[in-house]
DSSP file (Angstrom, degrees, kcal/mol; ACC not computed):
  #  RESIDUE AA STRUCTURE BP1 BP2  ACC     N-H-->O    O-->H-N    N-H-->O    O-->H-N    TCO  KAPPA ALPHA  PHI   PSI    X-CA   Y-CA   Z-CA
    1    1 A M              0   0    0      0, 0.0     2,-0.1     0, 0.0     5,-0.0   0.000 360.0 360.0 360.0 133.8   -5.3  -20.8    3.6
    2    2 A H    >>  -     0   0    0      1,-0.1     4,-1.9     4,-0.0     3,-0.5  -0.366 360.0-111.4 -80.2 159.3   -2.9  -22.8    1.4
    3    3 A I  H 3> S+     0   0    0      1,-0.3     4,-2.5     2,-0.2     3,-0.1   0.912 118.4  51.8 -57.0 -45.9   -0.2  -21.2   -0.8
    4    4 A L  H 34 S+     0   0    0      1,-0.2    -1,-0.3     2,-0.2    37,-0.0   0.778 110.9  49.0 -66.3 -24.5   -2.0  -22.2   -4.0
    5    5 A D  H <4 S+     0   0    0     -3,-0.5    -1,-0.2     1,-0.1    -2,-0.2   0.814 114.8  44.8 -79.9 -31.2   -5.2  -20.6   -2.7
    6    6 A T  H  < S+     0   0    0     -4,-1.9    24,-2.0     1,-0.1     2,-0.6   0.969 109.5  51.6 -78.9 -56.4   -3.4  -17.4   -1.7
    7    7 A L  E  <  +A   29   0A   0     -4,-2.5    22,-0.2    22,-0.2    -1,-0.1  -0.734  58.5 173.5 -87.6 121.7   -1.2  -16.6   -4.7
    8    8 A R  E     -     0   0A   0     20,-2.7    21,-0.2    -2,-0.6    -1,-0.2   0.918  59.6 -36.8 -90.7 -55.9   -3.2  -16.7   -8.0
    9    9 A R  E     -A   28   0A   0     19,-1.4    19,-3.3     2,-0.0    -1,-0.3  -0.979  58.5 -97.8-163.9 155.7   -0.6  -15.5  -10.6
   10   10 A P  E     -A   27   0A   0      0, 0.0     2,-0.6     0, 0.0    17,-0.3  -0.557  34.4-130.5 -76.7 149.3    2.2  -13.0  -11.1
   11   11 A I        -     0   0    0     15,-2.2     2,-0.7    -2,-0.2    15,-0.4  -0.906  23.9-171.3-102.8 117.3    1.4   -9.8  -12.7
   12   12 A I        +     0   0    0     -2,-0.6     2,-0.2     4,-0.1     3,-0.0  -0.898  25.4 134.5-116.4 104.0    3.8   -9.0  -15.6
   13   13 A T     >  -     0   0    0     -2,-0.7     4,-1.9     1,-0.1     5,-0.2  -0.784  68.1 -95.1-132.9 177.0    3.5   -5.5  -17.1
   14   14 A E  H  > S+     0   0    0     -2,-0.2     4,-1.9     2,-0.2     5,-0.2   0.925 124.9  48.5 -61.9 -44.1    6.0   -2.8  -18.0
   15   15 A K  H  > S+     0   0    0      1,-0.2     4,-1.8     2,-0.2    -1,-0.2   0.909 111.6  48.1 -65.1 -42.7    5.5   -1.1  -14.7
   16   16 A S  H  > S+     0   0    0      1,-0.2     4,-1.0     2,-0.2    -1,-0.2   0.837 108.9  55.1 -68.8 -30.4    6.0   -4.3  -12.7
   17   17 A T  H  < S+     0   0    0     -4,-1.9     4,-0.5     1,-0.2     3,-0.3   0.886 108.4  48.0 -67.5 -38.8    9.1   -5.1  -14.7
   18   18 A L  H >< S+     0   0    0     -4,-1.9     3,-0.9     1,-0.2     4,-0.4   0.849 107.7  56.0 -68.7 -33.5   10.6   -1.8  -13.8
   19   19 A M  H ><>S+     0   0    0     -4,-1.8     5,-1.9     1,-0.2     3,-1.1   0.750  92.1  72.0 -70.0 -22.9    9.7   -2.3  -10.1
   20   20 A Q  G ><5S+     0   0    0     -4,-1.0     3,-1.5    -3,-0.3    -1,-0.2   0.794  85.6  65.9 -63.7 -27.6   11.7   -5.5  -10.1
   21   21 A E  G < 5S+     0   0    0     -3,-0.9    -1,-0.3    -4,-0.5    -2,-0.2   0.813 104.3  45.1 -63.4 -29.4   14.9   -3.6  -10.3
   22   22 A S  G < 5S-     0   0    0     -3,-1.1    -1,-0.3    -4,-0.4    -2,-0.2   0.277 126.7-100.2 -97.5  10.7   14.1   -2.2   -6.8
   23   23 A G  T < 5S+     0   0    0     -3,-1.5    59,-2.7     1,-0.3     2,-0.4   0.738  79.6 131.8  83.0  23.6   13.1   -5.6   -5.4
   24   24 A R  E   < - B   0  81A   0     -5,-1.9     2,-0.3    57,-0.2    -1,-0.3  -0.935  31.2-175.6-113.3 132.7    9.3   -5.2   -5.7
   25   25 A Y  E     - B   0  80A   0     55,-2.6    55,-3.4    -2,-0.4     2,-0.4  -0.925  13.3-141.9-126.6 149.0    7.1   -7.9   -7.3
   26   26 A S  E     + B   0  79A   0    -15,-0.4   -15,-2.2    -2,-0.3     2,-0.3  -0.915  19.3 175.8-118.6 140.5    3.4   -7.9   -8.0
   27   27 A F  E     -AB  10  78A   0     51,-2.3    51,-2.6    -2,-0.4     2,-0.5  -0.961  31.8-125.3-135.5 151.0    0.9  -10.8   -7.7
   28   28 A E  E     -AB   9  77A   0    -19,-3.3   -20,-2.7    -2,-0.3   -19,-1.4  -0.886  42.6-176.8 -91.7 130.4   -2.8  -11.3   -8.0
   29   29 A V  E     -AB   7  76A   0     47,-2.5    47,-0.8    -2,-0.5   -22,-0.2  -0.738  33.3 -75.5-125.4 170.1   -4.0  -12.8   -4.8
   30   30 A A    >   -     0   0    0    -24,-2.0     3,-1.5    -2,-0.2    -1,-0.1  -0.375  40.8-125.1 -63.9 144.3   -7.2  -14.2   -3.3
   31   31 A T  T 3  S+     0   0    0      1,-0.3    -1,-0.1    43,-0.1    46,-0.1   0.741 110.3  50.0 -66.5 -22.1   -9.6  -11.4   -2.3
   32   32 A S  T 3  S+     0   0    0     44,-0.1    -1,-0.3     2,-0.0     2,-0.2   0.444  84.9 116.6 -94.6   0.1   -9.8  -12.8    1.3
   33   33 A A    <   -     0   0    0     -3,-1.5     2,-0.2   -27,-0.1    -4,-0.1  -0.455  54.3-145.3 -73.8 138.7   -6.0  -13.1    1.8
   34   34 A T     >  -     0   0    0     -2,-0.2     4,-2.2     1,-0.1     5,-0.2  -0.500  27.6-104.9 -94.5 169.6   -4.4  -10.9    4.5
   35   35 A K  H  > S+     0   0    0      1,-0.2     4,-2.5     2,-0.2     5,-0.1   0.886 121.3  51.2 -62.5 -39.3   -0.9   -9.3    4.3
   36   36 A L  H  > S+     0   0    0      2,-0.2     4,-2.3     1,-0.2    -1,-0.2   0.894 109.8  49.3 -66.6 -40.1    0.5  -11.9    6.7
   37   37 A Q  H  > S+     0   0    0      2,-0.2     4,-2.2     1,-0.2    -1,-0.2   0.890 111.9  49.2 -65.0 -39.5   -0.9  -14.8    4.6
   38   38 A I  H  X S+     0   0    0     -4,-2.2     4,-2.4     2,-0.2     5,-0.2   0.916 110.5  50.9 -65.8 -43.2    0.6  -13.3    1.4
   39   39 A K  H  X S+     0   0    0     -4,-2.5     4,-2.3     1,-0.2    -2,-0.2   0.936 112.5  45.3 -59.6 -48.3    4.0  -12.8    3.1
   40   40 A R  H  X S+     0   0    0     -4,-2.3     4,-2.3     1,-0.2     5,-0.2   0.883 111.9  52.5 -64.0 -38.8    4.1  -16.4    4.3
   41   41 A A  H  X S+     0   0    0     -4,-2.2     4,-2.5     2,-0.2     5,-0.2   0.916 111.8  44.7 -64.8 -43.9    3.0  -17.7    0.9
   42   42 A V  H  X S+     0   0    0     -4,-2.4     4,-2.3     2,-0.2     6,-0.4   0.913 114.0  49.7 -67.4 -42.4    5.7  -15.8   -1.0
   43   43 A E  H  X S+     0   0    0     -4,-2.3     4,-1.4    -5,-0.2     5,-0.3   0.902 116.7  41.4 -63.2 -40.5    8.4  -16.8    1.5
   44   44 A E  H  < S+     0   0    0     -4,-2.3    -2,-0.2    -5,-0.2    -1,-0.2   0.880 117.3  46.6 -74.9 -38.4    7.4  -20.5    1.3
   45   45 A A  H  < S+     0   0    0     -4,-2.5    -2,-0.2    -5,-0.2    -3,-0.2   0.877 128.8  21.1 -73.3 -38.0    6.8  -20.6   -2.4
   46   46 A F  H  < S-     0   0    0     -4,-2.3    -2,-0.2    -5,-0.2    43,-0.2   0.503  96.2-123.2-113.8  -5.9   10.0  -18.8   -3.5
   47   47 A G     <  +     0   0    0     -4,-1.4     2,-0.2    -5,-0.4    -4,-0.2   0.890  67.0 125.8  66.6  41.2   12.4  -19.2   -0.6
   48   48 A V        -     0   0    0     -6,-0.4     2,-0.6    -5,-0.3    -1,-0.2  -0.769  63.6-109.5-123.2 169.2   13.0  -15.4   -0.1
   49   49 A R        -     0   0    0     -2,-0.2    34,-2.2    34,-0.1     2,-0.4  -0.908  28.7-150.6-104.9 123.0   12.6  -13.0    2.8
   50   50 A V  E     +C   82   0A   0     -2,-0.6    32,-0.2    32,-0.2     3,-0.1  -0.782  16.8 179.2 -95.5 130.4    9.7  -10.5    2.5
   51   51 A I  E     +     0   0A   0     30,-2.8     2,-0.3    -2,-0.4    31,-0.2   0.849  66.9   7.3 -93.3 -44.4   10.1   -7.1    4.1
   52   52 A K  E     -C   81   0A   0     29,-1.4    29,-2.9     2,-0.0     2,-0.4  -0.990  54.1-159.5-145.6 147.6    6.8   -5.4    3.2
   53   53 A V  E     -C   80   0A   0     -2,-0.3     2,-0.4    27,-0.2    27,-0.2  -0.994   7.9-172.8-129.6 125.0    3.5   -6.2    1.6
   54   54 A N  E     -C   79   0A   0     25,-2.7    25,-3.4    -2,-0.4     2,-0.3  -0.957  10.7-167.2-113.8 136.0    1.1   -3.6    0.1
   55   55 A T  E     -C   78   0A   0     -2,-0.4     2,-0.3    23,-0.2    23,-0.2  -0.873   9.0-178.7-123.3 156.5   -2.3   -4.6   -1.1
   56   56 A M  E     -C   77   0A   0     21,-2.3    21,-2.9    -2,-0.3     2,-0.6  -0.984  24.6-130.6-151.4 143.2   -5.0   -3.0   -3.2
   57   57 A N  E     -C   76   0A   0     -2,-0.3     2,-0.6    19,-0.2    19,-0.2  -0.847  21.8-154.9 -94.3 124.5   -8.5   -4.0   -4.3
   58   58 A V  E     -C   75   0A   0     17,-3.1    17,-2.4    -2,-0.6     2,-0.1  -0.894  14.5-133.6-104.1 120.9   -9.0   -3.5   -8.1
   59   59 A R        -     0   0    0     -2,-0.6     2,-0.1    15,-0.2    13,-0.1  -0.434  27.4-102.8 -73.6 143.5  -12.6   -2.9   -9.1
   60   60 A G        -     0   0    0     -2,-0.1    14,-0.2    12,-0.1     2,-0.1  -0.417  37.4-122.0 -67.7 138.3  -13.9   -4.9  -12.1
   61   61 A K        -     0   0    0     12,-0.3    11,-3.0    -2,-0.1     2,-0.5  -0.473  18.1-117.7 -81.6 152.8  -14.2   -2.9  -15.3
   62   62 A R  E     -D   71   0B   0      9,-0.2     2,-0.3    -2,-0.1     9,-0.2  -0.786  36.0-174.5 -88.8 128.8  -17.5   -2.4  -17.2
   63   63 A K  E     -D   70   0B   0      7,-3.4     7,-3.2    -2,-0.5     2,-0.5  -0.896  18.8-135.4-123.9 153.3  -17.3   -3.9  -20.7
   64   64 A R  E     -D   69   0B   0     -2,-0.3     2,-0.6     5,-0.2     5,-0.2  -0.942  15.0-175.8-112.8 125.7  -19.8   -3.8  -23.5
   65   65 A Y  E >   -D   68   0B   0      3,-2.7     3,-1.7    -2,-0.5    -2,-0.0  -0.862  67.2 -60.7-118.2  92.2  -20.6   -6.9  -25.5
   66   66 A G  T 3  S-     0   0    0     -2,-0.6    -1,-0.0     1,-0.3     0, 0.0  -0.533 119.6 -14.6  66.7-128.7  -22.9   -5.8  -28.3
   67   67 A P  T 3  S+     0   0    0      0, 0.0     2,-0.3     0, 0.0    -1,-0.3   0.615 123.2  86.4 -81.8 -10.3  -26.1   -4.4  -26.7
   68   68 A R  E <   -D   65   0B   0     -3,-1.7    -3,-2.7     0, 0.0     2,-0.4  -0.674  65.1-146.0 -96.4 143.8  -25.3   -5.9  -23.2
   69   69 A M  E     +D   64   0B   0     -2,-0.3     2,-0.3    -5,-0.2    -5,-0.2  -0.859  22.5 179.4-100.1 140.6  -23.1   -4.4  -20.5
   70   70 A S  E     -D   63   0B   0     -7,-3.2    -7,-3.4    -2,-0.4     2,-0.5  -0.953  21.5-134.4-138.2 159.4  -21.1   -6.7  -18.3
   71   71 A I  E     -D   62   0B   0     -2,-0.3    -9,-0.2    -9,-0.2     3,-0.1  -0.964  17.3-134.5-118.9 126.7  -18.7   -6.3  -15.4
   72   72 A L        -     0   0    0    -11,-3.0   -12,-0.1    -2,-0.5     2,-0.0  -0.414  42.3 -87.4 -71.4 154.0  -15.4   -8.1  -15.2
   73   73 A P        -     0   0    0      0, 0.0   -12,-0.3     0, 0.0    -1,-0.1  -0.303  39.8-117.4 -66.9 146.3  -14.7   -9.6  -11.8
   74   74 A S        -     0   0    0    -14,-0.2     2,-0.3    -3,-0.1   -15,-0.2  -0.423  36.6-172.7 -75.0 157.2  -12.9   -7.6   -9.1
   75   75 A R  E     - C   0  58A   0    -17,-2.4   -17,-3.1    -2,-0.1     2,-0.4  -0.905  21.3-122.2-146.3 171.9   -9.5   -8.7   -7.9
   76   76 A K  E     -BC  29  57A   0    -47,-0.8   -47,-2.5    -2,-0.3     2,-0.3  -0.980  21.1-160.3-123.9 132.5   -6.9   -8.0   -5.3
   77   77 A K  E     -BC  28  56A   0    -21,-2.9   -21,-2.3    -2,-0.4     2,-0.4  -0.839   1.0-159.7-110.9 149.1   -3.3   -7.1   -6.1
   78   78 A A  E     -BC  27  55A   0    -51,-2.6   -51,-2.3    -2,-0.3     2,-0.6  -0.997   6.3-156.8-130.0 130.8   -0.3   -7.4   -3.8
   79   79 A L  E     -BC  26  54A   0    -25,-3.4   -25,-2.7    -2,-0.4     2,-0.5  -0.937  18.0-162.6-104.2 118.7    3.1   -5.6   -4.1
   80   80 A V  E     -BC  25  53A   0    -55,-3.4   -55,-2.6    -2,-0.6     2,-0.5  -0.892   6.7-155.9-110.0 126.1    5.8   -7.5   -2.3
   81   81 A T  E     -BC  24  52A   0    -29,-2.9   -30,-2.8    -2,-0.5   -29,-1.4  -0.888  15.1-153.9-101.7 126.8    9.1   -5.9   -1.3
   82   82 A L  E     - C   0  50A   0    -59,-2.7   -32,-0.2    -2,-0.5     3,-0.1  -0.522  27.2 -89.1 -96.0 164.0   12.0   -8.3   -0.8
   83   83 A A    >   -     0   0    0    -34,-2.2     3,-1.8    -2,-0.2    -1,-0.1  -0.358  63.1 -80.2 -64.6 150.8   15.1   -8.0    1.3
   84   84 A P  T 3  S+     0   0    0      0, 0.0    -1,-0.1     0, 0.0     3,-0.1  -0.268 116.7  21.1 -57.1 136.3   18.1   -6.4   -0.5
   85   85 A G  T 3  S+     0   0    0      1,-0.3     2,-0.4    -3,-0.1    -2,-0.1   0.366  97.9 112.4  89.1  -4.2   19.9   -8.8   -2.8
   86   86 A Q    <   +     0   0    0     -3,-1.8     2,-0.3   -37,-0.1    -1,-0.3  -0.811  39.9 177.8-104.9 144.5   17.1  -11.3   -3.2
   87   87 A T        -     0   0    0     -2,-0.4     2,-0.5    -3,-0.1    -4,-0.0  -0.911  30.2-124.2-136.6 163.4   15.1  -12.0   -6.4
   88   88 A I    >   -     0   0    0     -2,-0.3     3,-1.0     1,-0.1     4,-0.3  -0.964  17.9-154.8-109.4 120.5   12.4  -14.3   -7.6
   89   89 A T  G > >S+     0   0    0     -2,-0.5     3,-0.9     1,-0.2     5,-0.7   0.681  83.0  76.0 -74.5 -17.5   13.6  -16.3  -10.6
   90   90 A I  G 3 5S+     0   0    0      1,-0.2     3,-0.5     2,-0.2    -1,-0.2   0.816  97.2  49.3 -62.5 -28.8   10.1  -16.8  -12.1
   91   91 A F  G < 5S+     0   0    0     -3,-1.0    -1,-0.2     1,-0.2    -2,-0.2   0.646  94.4  74.0 -83.5 -16.0   10.1  -13.2  -13.3
   92   92 A E  T < 5S-     0   0    0     -3,-0.9    -1,-0.2    -4,-0.3    -2,-0.2   0.645 103.0-121.1 -76.3 -14.3   13.5  -13.4  -14.9
   93   93 A G  T   5       0   0    0     -3,-0.5    -3,-0.1    -4,-0.5    -2,-0.1   0.691 360.0 360.0  82.8  18.4   12.3  -15.5  -17.9
   94   94 A V      <       0   0    0     -5,-0.7    -1,-0.2     0, 0.0    -4,-0.1   0.402 360.0 360.0  56.2 360.0   14.7  -18.4  -17.1
C-alpha cells in the first residue's frame, strides 16, 4: 500500500492539538491499513521516528435528511506517538 493510499488526512481538533504537546498526532487512515503500514507511511512522509501507533475504527453516524435516514461512512483513526523532541510541521500552521 502506498503512502497516499494509507494516510488520508490529518485530524485537527482541540483534543488533537492538546495531544501534540506530548508528541501525539492523529490521522484518518485507510480502513485496511495496519499499524506497521501506518508507521512506515508517517516516517517516510514526514521524516520522523514513530514509537507507537494506536488505531480505532469509528462507526459512521446516523443523520437525518428530511424524511430519510442516512448513515455517514465509517472510518479509521490512528494516533501516532513520535520520539521525544520530534514534531510534524504540517500541524504547526507554518
